[in-house]
Phi, psi and omega in degrees: 000125184284133179288143178271124179262119179270139177248142181291142178234140176246114182261137185287345180298337180292346181266358188305311186302301184284329182293318179299313181294322182292312180294317179298316181296311181295319179298314179296322179299314180291308187295310185292318181289317178297319179295318178298314181297313181296318179297315180292319180294323179293340178275013177068033177281156177289158182301321180297321179292321177297318181295317178298316179298320180294318179295317177299320178295323178298309183296311182296319181293318180297316179293321179295318179297315180299312181295316181297315179296319182297314181295315182296310183288330175296322177298318176297318180296320178298319179296317178298320179296320178295318178295322179297315180296319180295318181293321178298318179295316180294324178293327180282328186258335183226059185300320181292319177298317180294324177295316177297319180298317179295318179299320179295327176297317180290324177298318180296337179270000175110005180274140177299143184308313181295317179292322179299321179295319179294316180297316180299318180295317180292319179294323179294321180295327182279310182201084185299310184295313181298322179296315180292322178298318183285310188272332180267318186254348180074024179258127179221172180297328183290319187258001183296149184288137177229089187301314184294317178301315181295318181295311181295318180297316181295316181296315182295313183289329174298314181298319178296315179296317181293330181294335182294304177294330177297321178298324180294328177297320182291320187267347186273143170298146185302322184284345179248011189301314182300313182290321180297311181295318182297308183295315180297319182293322177295323176293319177299317180295318178299318178296317178298316179300319180293317180295315179298319179295317179296318181294327182264000179074023182261164177301127187292313186295322181296314180294321181296313180295324182296308183289327180291319180299310182291327175295317179296319179296317180297316181291324179295318180295315181290327177296318179297315179296317179299319179295319179295316180296317181298321179290320181293322182280000000 
């Protein structure tokens, strides 16, 4: 009988939690800060005023991202915790019902009823709660909510993203500031889209065009509003 050789596999789904927060944070950092800078600069503000506005946007945005991610993911974590407690109680009080329920899940996936019952019994004997969380509720170690990780990742990556257009304010001539920040920020967004797509195993060009388009639209709108306000004032 030939021995079966198992090969190690690395699945990209394990990156979902931190990758989503990282890409979202960096993208928001670039887009919101660059848009703020372009809008203020289009209103004919001095470079020092643009820089102060940009720094304020970085700090406020990073804190907002951290708080928002923490609250959002904490809500998900609370829901998962409630489901876990409910499932634990049902396993203790209605073991036969839960076994039948698990077997039906496997039958619905294409397993023969008798075999599904055997599989359900064996899985229950090994780890009843973990099996029900995974197969009934879709909760696993890979996808479970991690509020602190999401908050810290979003805040840090937002700050890194926001620092990019801010750097352009420092190095750009005052008369070219709007164009310098806009072009550099679009390049940063394109790079971010490509990196995020590569890390997540997604098509690079689609992700790059997506983040670049929305970034360009945001900066165009704020530049227009800034120019109108500057002219009116």
